[in-house]
C-alpha positions, 0 to 999 in steps of 0.5 A: 910542397915546399920542396916541389916549389924550391925545385922549380924555382931552382930550375928556373933560376938555373936557366936564367943564370946560365941561359942554356935551357934549350927549347924543344918545339916543332917546325911547321911545314910551310910549302910542299911542291910536287908535280901538281904545283905548290901547296901552301900549309902555312905562310908564317915563318917558324920562330926559332930560339937559341938554344933550341931543338926543333923536330920536323917531318912530313908524311908524303903522299905518293907522287904521280910524277916529278917536279918540273925540270927535276928528277924528284917527286917532292920539295918541302920547305920549312921557313924559320926566323932567328931573332937578334944575336948570332947562332954559333951553330945550326945543324940538322939530323935525319933519323934514319928509322923515320925515313920510310918509303923515300929515296934520294932524300936531300936537304939544303939551306937558304937565306930568304927575305920572307916566307914566300912560296918557292918557284915551280921548280922548287927553288927558293927566292934567296941566297944559298948557304948550303947546297944539297946534302949527300942523297940518303936512301934507307932500306927496311930495318935500317936505323941511326941518324945522319947529319945533313946540315953541317954547322953554320953560323947564322945571324938574325934573319929568315931561313929556308930549310928545304928537303926533297926526295922521291916517294915509293908507290905507297908514299913515304915519311921522314923526320929530322931535328934542327938544333941551334946553339948560342955564340960562345963568349970570348975567353976573356969576357967572364974574367972581365965581368967578374972584374967589374963585379968586384970593382962594384963591390969595392965602390959600394963599400967606400960609399958605405 
């Protein structure tokens, strides 16, 4: 029992000292736009921690037509917020083994003001950060993964990770992972912090 408690305390302390314990969680779907209109699944933005790894995915029903003015059957929006402090990199990877029954799959990233529904053509009301990724189509038996959002440095705010594609007759599904990493400390900062700590120790000795 003592060993178990010691291991748990050590792990927690290690996270506190290094600040590198990544959170693993799920991004909930906020909106889906098809030829029938926009469906709201969640009006609350996902809260993303740094560092973190967040899975997202959806089983898409067969679409009878394309979203108005486009050649795509669906647009899915995952809206998330990042708290104070910059993110050194935010990336997204799609698992090809999880891309089933969907062709011309693409991803893009927007900065938005809030978790608001996109327009009728799937366009979010915000500023484009990265335009549509290269189209991905995965045949039967393919595997591996592909990066669809290149590394971007983001500040605190709200963002829309939007995916689109065309489903086959029986519908389809996809899965991806959104990763966040903290801004690395400047090279001289650890030396400065250690110097401040040493100075504090000297002052304490003198006062004693």
